[in-house]
C-alpha positions in Angstrom: 19.8 19.7 -17.0 18.7 16.1 -16.4 15.7 15.4 -14.2 16.4 13.9 -10.8 13.3 11.6 -10.9 11.2 9.9 -13.5 7.5 8.9 -13.3 6.2 5.4 -13.5 2.5 4.6 -14.2 1.4 1.2 -13.2 -2.0 -0.4 -12.8 -2.6 -2.8 -9.9 -5.6 -4.4 -8.4 -7.2 -2.0 -5.8 -7.2 -4.7 -3.0 -3.5 -5.5 -3.7 -2.6 -1.7 -3.6 -4.5 -1.2 -0.3 -2.9 -4.2 1.4 0.6 -3.3 0.2 0.2 0.3 1.2 -1.0 -0.6 4.6 2.1 -2.7 5.2 4.4 0.0 3.8 2.7 2.6 6.1 3.4 0.3 9.1 7.0 0.2 7.9 7.2 3.9 7.3 8.3 3.4 3.7 6.5 5.2 0.8 5.7 3.2 -2.3 8.1 5.3 -4.4 11.0 4.2 -2.2 9.9 0.5 -2.5 9.7 0.8 -6.3 13.1 2.5 -6.4 14.6 -0.3 -4.2 13.0 -3.0 -6.5 14.5 -1.3 -9.6 17.9 -1.1 -8.0 17.8 -4.8 -7.1 16.8 -5.6 -10.7 19.9 -3.6 -11.9 22.2 -5.2 -9.3 21.1 -8.8 -9.9 20.3 -8.4 -13.6 17.1 -10.4 -12.7 13.8 -10.2 -10.9 14.9 -10.4 -7.3 12.3 -13.1 -6.4 11.3 -16.5 -7.8 8.8 -16.5 -10.6 7.3 -19.9 -11.1 4.0 -21.6 -11.8 2.7 -23.4 -8.7 2.1 -27.1 -9.2 -1.5 -28.0 -9.9 -3.2 -30.1 -7.3 -3.5 -33.8 -8.1 -7.0 -34.9 -8.9 -8.5 -37.9 -7.0 -8.5 -40.1 -10.1 -4.8 -39.4 -10.5 -3.9 -40.7 -7.0 -3.2 -44.2 -6.0 -4.4 -45.5 -2.6 -1.2 -44.6 -0.8 -1.2 -41.0 -2.0 -4.9 -40.6 -1.1 -4.3 -42.1 2.4 -1.4 -39.8 3.0 -3.4 -36.8 2.0 -6.3 -37.8 4.2 -3.9 -38.5 7.1 -2.3 -35.0 6.7 -5.8 -33.4 6.7 -6.8 -35.4 9.8 -3.6 -34.3 11.7 -4.3 -30.6 10.7 -7.8 -30.9 12.0 -6.7 -32.4 15.3 -4.1 -29.7 15.7 -6.8 -27.0 15.0 -5.1 -25.9 11.8 -8.2 -25.5 9.8 -10.4 -22.7 8.3 -14.2 -22.3 8.1 -15.6 -23.8 4.8 -17.2 -20.4 4.0 -13.8 -18.7 4.1 -12.2 -21.4 1.8 -15.1 -21.1 -0.7 -14.8 -17.3 -0.7 -11.1 -17.5 -1.4 -11.8 -20.0 -4.3 -14.4 -17.7 -5.8 -12.0 -14.7 -5.6 -9.3 -16.8 -7.4 -11.7 -17.8 -10.2 
């Protein structure tokens, strides 16, 4: 008699697991159902059901011409005026986590 389920053992970062499980709890969907749905999508599409790509690297200052630099600074100024900014401590904390 064939088993009705199979086990999967996967290692994930603790913070990723906690955040994802909190969202799944809000949705009322257990992780096993989400994993099963992912596997079924992989089977149906014969692919990973989301885009996998390397994000473009930021352009260094010495790689920009004056127009590119001015456009970047203008965009930052508009964001600041519109109160779309973050405290520097938060930005540096994110950068440290990514490194």
